[in-house]
N, C-alpha and C positions, 0 to 999 in steps of 0.2 A: 718157455721163455716168460720172463717177467718184465713188465714195464718199469721204467725209472720214474714212478709217480710219487715217491716218498720225498718229503722235504720241500714240497711245493706250497705247503700251507693250505692244502685242499680242505683240511678239517675246519677251516675258518670260513668256508663257503657252503653252498648247497650242492656242490658237485658230488656226484655219486660214482663210486668205483665198484667193480665186481669183485668176486672172491680172490681173483688173481692180481688185482690192483689196476686193471685197465679202466680208464675213464669211460663212462657210459655217455654216448652222444646219440642224437637223432639224425635224420637224413640231412639236416642243415648244419651238422657238426656242432650243434648247440648242446651244452650240458644241461643238467637239471637246474643249474644257476643260469637264468636267461641272459646274463651279461658275460658269460664265459663260454668260449668255444675251444674245442680241442681237435687236433689232427695228428696224423702220423702214427708211429709205433705205440704211443701211449694210449691209443684207442683200440688197439688190437687189430685183428684181421691180418691180411697179408702185410708183412713188414717190408714194403718196397718204397723207395723214394718217389717213384712216379705216382703211386697211390696217394702218398702224403701230399704231393704237390697239387693233385686234383682236389683233395679234401681242403687244402688251404685256399684254393680258388673259390670253392663252394662257400666256405666260411666268410671270405672277404666279400663275395657278392651278397650274401645274406646280410652282413653287417652294413653294407652300402644300400640296403633296402631293395635289392633285386631278387626276383624269384629264382631260387637255385636249390638243388638237392644232389646228394651223392647217390646216383642211381645208375650203376654201370652193369653191363651184362658180362663183360670180360676185362680182366686185368692181365696184361702180358707179364710173363716171367721169363727171365733169360739167365742162363748159366754161361758165364764167359770163359769157357774152356776151349780147347782146340780138339775137336770141332765144338762149336757152340750148340747149345740146346735152347729152344724157345717154344713156349706153348701159351695158349690162351683158351678160356672157355672150358667146356666139359672134357674130361679125360675119359679114356676107356675104363679105368678102374672106378671112377666116380659113377659112370653109367651102370656098371655092373652092380655096384653097391646100392644104387637107386632102382635096380631092376628095370632100367629104361632101355628100350630097344634103340639101337643105333646101327648105322652102316658106316664102315671105315674103308677108306681107300688110301693106299700108300704109293707114292711115286718115287722110285729110286733115282738118285742123281746120276747113276751110271748111264741113264738114258738122256741126260741133259748135256747138250753140246758145250754149254758154258762151263758146267762143272768139270767136264773132261779137260777143257783147255786150261782150267785152273788147277788141275791135278787134285780134284776134290770129289771123286766119284763115290765116296763112301756115304755121302749125305742122303737124306730122305725127307720128303714133305708128306704130311699126313693130314687128311681132313676127316672130321667126324660129323655126321649129319643125321637128321631124322630120316629113317628109311622110307617113310610114307611121303613126306612133303619135300624132302631134300634140303630143309632149312639147316644152315651151318650152325653147329653147336660147339665145335671145338676145332683147333688147329694146332699142329705140332710140326716143328722143323728141327732137324739136326744137320749141321753142316756149317760151312764157312758163311759168315754174315747172317746167320739165322736170326740174331737179335735185330738186325735191320729189316728183315723180311717179315717178321711176325705181325707188323702193323696192318697188313692187308687182311690177315685172318681176324684180327681184333675188330677191324671195321666191318667185316662181313658179319661177325657175330652181333655187334652192336646194332647194325642196320636190319637185322633179321633177314639177311640175304640168303638166297638159295644157292646150292652148289652150281646150278645152271647160271646164276648171275656171275659167279666167279669164273666159270668156264667161258662165258661169252665176253668177258673183259679182255681186251687185247693187251697182251703183255709183250714188251719189247723183246726182240730176238737179236742176238743170243744173250739172255740174262738168267740169273738164278731165279728171278721172280717168275719166270715162265713155269717153273715147277709147281707154282700155286695154281695157275690155270690148268696145267696138265693133270694135277691130282683131282681137280674138280671134274675135268673131262673123264678121267678114269672112273670116278664115282658114278658118272652118268653112263658108263659102258664103253667109252672109247677115249683114246688119247692119241695125239699126233705122233709121239715118239716111243710108244710102247703098246704092245698088244694086251688087251684085257685078259684077265684070267678066265679059266673054264667056268661055265655056269653049271 
């Protein structure tokens, strides 16, 4: 992908671009020209509207003299297919590439009463966490309304929550969000609606 940064007159400023044409910015979205800020696809990274909106808020706050920085631990991604796919944070592939130890738990929606009543038993909720501390590193969901549900996983990652924190959070019954609590319980060794695997 290439950004649409040509024709903006950047050559008449101190703004710097990388070899691919992306505008270089700092954590405050400020370019090398202290009076010019940039956000969104033109700065690279994940090309998602919600990322650009957060970058825009950071830039506006900095311009208004407030302390702000784009410092996020997880940016949700959603594929609006049927079923939907949603994820945030560290993926299993990224963990393998980093040779980082992880523990993964998967809760099948075939064990969710709400998913069964919605005729959506093919879904699944996954949690990726540090095997020693239980700190939530990633979340993945496939199924109906996955894009709506991923926010809890993003919050857990941002807050440095443990799988235990997610498991101890009361989730309304019967809802699809229960699968997020159940997968955290499964990570810890038990879940209300499914038997844990053999050790």
